C-alpha positions in Angstrom: 97.6 82.3 108.3 94.1 81.0 107.7 93.6 78.7 111.2 94.9 80.1 114.7 96.8 77.4 115.6 98.7 77.5 112.7 99.3 81.0 113.3 100.3 80.3 116.6 102.8 77.6 115.4 104.2 80.2 113.3 104.4 82.9 116.6 106.7 80.5 118.7 108.8 79.6 116.0 109.7 83.2 115.7 110.3 84.8 118.6 110.5 88.6 116.7 106.7 87.6 115.0 105.6 87.0 118.5 106.9 90.4 119.9 105.7 91.7 116.7 102.2 90.7 117.2 102.3 91.3 120.8 103.1 94.3 120.4 100.2 95.4 118.0 97.9 94.1 119.9 99.2 96.6 122.8 98.6 98.9 120.5 95.0 97.7 119.3 94.6 97.5 123.6 95.7 101.7 123.7 93.1 101.7 121.0 90.3 100.7 122.9 91.8 103.6 125.8 92.1 106.2 123.2 90.0 106.3 120.4 87.1 103.5 120.7 85.9 105.2 123.2 84.6 108.0 121.1 82.3 106.0 119.2 80.1 105.5 122.2 80.4 109.1 124.1 78.0 110.6 123.1 75.4 107.7 123.6 77.1 107.4 127.5 76.8 110.7 128.3 73.2 111.6 127.2 72.2 108.4 128.9 70.4 106.5 126.6 72.9 103.6 127.4 75.3 102.5 130.4 78.9 102.5 129.9 79.4 98.4 130.2 76.0 97.6 127.8 77.8 100.8 125.4 81.0 99.3 125.6 79.6 95.7 124.4 78.2 97.1 121.9 81.0 98.8 120.6 82.5 95.5 120.6 80.4 93.5 118.5 79.7 96.4 116.0 83.2 97.1 115.9 84.0 93.7 114.8 81.0 93.4 111.7 82.6 97.0 111.2 85.7 95.2 110.3 84.3 91.9 108.7 81.7 93.8 105.9 84.0 96.3 105.2 86.9 94.2 104.5 84.6 92.3 102.1 83.3 95.2 100.7 86.7 97.0 100.4 90.5 96.6 102.0 92.1 100.0 100.2 91.8 101.1 103.7 95.0 98.5 104.8 96.4 98.4 101.7 97.0 102.3 101.6 98.3 101.6 105.4 100.8 98.6 104.7 102.3 100.6 101.3 102.8 104.0 102.2 106.6 103.7 103.3 108.8 101.3 101.5 111.8 99.8 103.4 113.9 99.2 100.1 116.2 96.1 100.0 116.4 95.0 103.5 115.5 91.4 105.1 112.2 90.2 106.7 114.2 90.7 110.6 115.4 94.3 109.8 111.9 95.2 109.2 110.1 93.2 111.9 112.2 95.5 114.2 111.1 98.6 112.7 107.9 97.4 113.1 108.1 96.2 116.8 109.7 100.0 117.3 107.2 101.7 115.6 104.8 100.0 118.1 106.4 100.3 120.9 106.4 104.2 120.4 102.8 104.2 119.0 102.2 102.8 122.7 104.0 105.3 124.9 102.6 108.0 123.0 99.1 107.3 123.0 99.6 106.6 126.5 100.8 109.8 127.4 97.4 110.9 126.0 95.2 109.1 127.7 96.7 109.8 131.4 96.1 113.5 130.5 92.3 112.5 129.0 92.9 113.6 125.1 91.7 111.9 122.7 94.9 111.9 120.8 94.2 109.6 117.0 96.0 106.5 116.4 95.3 106.6 112.9 97.9 109.6 112.7 100.1 107.8 115.5 100.3 104.8 113.7 101.0 106.5 110.2 103.6 108.9 112.2 105.0 105.7 114.3 105.2 103.6 110.8 106.6 106.8 109.1 109.4 107.6 111.1 110.8 104.4 111.7 111.1 103.4 108.5 113.2 107.2 108.0 115.0 105.7 110.7 116.1 102.7 108.2 115.5 103.9 104.6 115.8 107.7 105.3 113.5 110.0 103.3 113.5 107.3 100.7 110.8 105.7 102.4 107.9 107.7 102.0 105.8 106.5 99.4 104.3 109.6 98.9 101.0 109.3 97.1 100.0 107.1 99.2 101.0 109.8 101.9 98.7 112.1 99.9 95.7 109.9 100.8 96.2 111.1 104.4 96.0 114.6 103.7 93.2 114.4 101.6 91.9 112.1 104.8 92.1 114.9 107.0 90.8 117.9 105.4 87.3 115.5 104.1 86.7 114.1 107.0 87.1 117.2 109.1 85.0 119.1 106.6 82.6 116.3 106.6 82.5 115.7 110.0 81.5 119.6 111.2 79.5 120.6 108.2 77.3 117.2 108.2 76.7 117.6 111.7 75.8 121.5 111.6 73.1 120.6 108.5 71.3 117.5 110.4 71.4 119.3 113.9 69.6 122.0 112.3 67.7 120.4 110.4 66.4 118.2 113.4 65.9 121.2 115.1 64.0 122.8 112.7 61.6 119.5 112.3 61.5 119.2 116.2 61.0 123.1 117.1 57.2 122.8 117.9 57.5 119.1 119.2 57.0 118.1 122.8 59.9 117.5 124.3 59.4 114.7 126.8 57.6 113.1 124.1 60.4 113.3 121.5 62.8 111.8 124.3 62.0 107.6 123.7 62.9 108.3 119.2 66.4 110.1 120.2 67.2 107.3 122.9 66.5 104.8 120.1 68.4 106.7 117.5 71.5 107.7 119.7 72.0 104.0 120.0 71.7 103.7 116.6 73.8 106.0 115.8 76.5 104.9 118.3 76.2 101.7 116.5 77.0 103.0 113.6 79.9 105.0 114.4 80.9 102.3 116.1 80.8 99.6 113.3 82.8 102.5 111.1 85.4 102.3 114.1 85.8 99.0 113.5 85.7 99.3 109.3 88.8 102.4 109.8 90.8 101.2 112.4 90.3 97.5 113.3 91.1 97.2 109.5 95.0 98.9 110.0 96.0 97.6 112.9 95.2 93.6 111.6 96.8 94.8 108.0 100.1 95.5 110.3 99.9 92.3 111.6 99.5 91.0 108.1 102.4 93.0 106.8 104.9 91.3 109.6 103.7 87.6 108.6 104.4 88.2 104.8 107.6 90.1 105.7 109.0 87.4 107.2 107.4 85.2 104.9 109.0 86.9 102.0 106.5 86.9 100.1 105.7 91.3 100.9 101.8 92.7 101.1 99.8 90.6 98.6 98.6 94.2 97.1 94.7 94.1 97.1 94.1 90.5 97.3 95.2 89.7 101.2 92.2 88.7 103.3 91.7 89.0 107.0 91.0 85.7 108.7 87.9 86.0 110.5 89.5 84.8 113.8 92.0 87.4 113.5 89.1 90.1 113.9 87.7 88.3 116.2 90.5 88.5 118.9 91.7 91.8 117.7 87.8 92.9 118.1 87.5 91.7 122.1 91.2 93.1 122.4 90.0 96.3 120.8 87.0 96.0 123.8 89.2 95.6 127.2 91.2 98.3 126.2 87.9 100.4 126.1 86.4 98.9 129.4 89.7 99.4 131.3 90.3 103.1 130.0 87.7 104.9 128.4 85.6 106.8 130.5 88.4 109.5 130.7 87.9 109.6 126.7 84.4 109.9 127.3 84.2 113.0 129.8 86.4 115.2 127.6 84.3 114.0 124.5 81.1 113.3 125.2 80.8 116.3 128.4 84.1 118.8 128.2 83.4 120.0 124.4 79.8 120.6 124.1 76.8 119.8 127.1 75.0 117.2 124.4 71.3 116.4 124.8 70.2 113.5 123.4 69.4 115.1 119.7 72.6 116.5 119.3 74.6 112.8 120.3 72.2 111.6 116.9 72.7 114.5 114.6 77.0 113.7 115.6 76.8 110.3 115.4 75.2 110.0 111.9 77.3 112.4 110.8 80.4 111.1 111.8 79.1 107.9 110.4 78.5 109.4 107.0 81.9 111.2 106.6 83.8 107.8 107.5 81.6 105.7 105.5 82.5 107.9 102.5 86.7 108.2 103.5 86.5 104.4 104.2 84.9 103.9 100.3 87.6 105.9 98.7 90.3 104.1 100.6 90.9 107.4 102.9 92.7 106.2 106.3 91.3 109.3 108.8 90.9 109.4 111.9 87.4 108.5 113.8 88.5 110.3 116.9 89.0 113.8 114.4 85.4 112.7 112.6 83.6 112.6 116.0 84.4 115.4 117.7 84.8 117.9 114.5 81.2 116.4 114.0 80.3 117.3 118.1 81.3 121.1 117.6 79.6 121.2 114.5 75.9 120.1 116.2 77.3 122.5 119.4 77.7 125.4 116.5 73.9 125.0 115.5 72.3 127.2 119.0 75.8 128.8 119.2 79.8 129.5 118.8 80.1 130.2 122.1 78.3 126.6 123.1 81.5 124.9 122.2 84.1 124.6 125.4 87.5 126.2 122.9 89.5 125.7 125.3 89.0 121.8 125.0 89.3 122.3 121.2 91.9 123.6 121.6 94.2 120.8 123.5 92.4 118.5 121.1 94.1 120.2 118.3 97.2 120.6 119.7 97.6 117.0 120.4 96.7 116.2 116.9 99.1 119.3 116.0 101.5 117.4 117.3 101.0 113.8 117.1 103.1 113.5 113.4 106.3 114.9 114.5 106.0 113.9 117.9 105.1 110.0 117.2 107.1 110.5 114.1 110.1 111.1 116.2 109.6 109.0 118.9 109.7 106.2 116.3 112.7 107.0 115.0 114.6 107.1 117.9 113.3 103.8 119.4 113.4 102.5 115.6 117.6 103.3 115.8 118.1 102.1 119.5 116.2 98.8 118.3 118.4 98.5 115.4 121.7 99.3 117.5 120.7 96.7 119.6 119.0 93.9 118.0 120.6 94.2 114.1 
């Protein structure tokens, strides 16, 4: 697993592992469609960077986020891989369940992308894993103390995202109230790029670590060793592969999500985009340090709402917000049920 050639040999020797890894990479690709664009949306719509340059920046920062945060703490990956258990079932059965869960996530996220709605890949992953595990082991599959971290993460990330963005937006407005706006443009253009880079970095730290944890879970399960607690490491080559796949997804389908997040919900100026990115990044750092798997989509969109509320609440397009919230609410039962049904079908066919 430490070298890419050894991992490739293991995959080609085990078709089930090959399928599981391919599907997981498919989920990462869809993550590039639906989640990664949130990190760079404000930077693109305020014309601080071109889409191509922003996508390249996001790819580099996603990789750095995975690499650096994994060195500091892999608690997010540990939480994701330990929030369900598969009982005493053999490795082959568990891999079938993981394959079904990943396929369900791809289907769910692709449907959301078709309608241009920024769904949460984090919540889809959690729902898919839980639904698949429940199809195998029932309610006993849920590890409740780990699931509580998800609940805490939702509440904390939304509150921090909106609150910090409002405070930062208010401070920026007060500090630059008498400034000549055209003269502040270069400063906020640079600050906006830094903020988007920080957001992309934290997207990698959160989402990249989660999905690579699933690949490691597949390998350890087939090897009969299980997850090695907090001691497992993510190989550098795997970080690079997943970062490239995520960047490819962003390049293929990110513009629709960028429009929904950065243009339709609130009409942003450069200082507002900067405030939203900094608030989002701080919120994600806090949650990552405490091992809370949160949605980067949740954090970014509530931060944009926070800066929009600085001027007036009516600046927020609540029609778009309503669509997003509805999607978030439906993700847990919807993607979970889809994963449950796909898993039952896979177990019937392949077991």
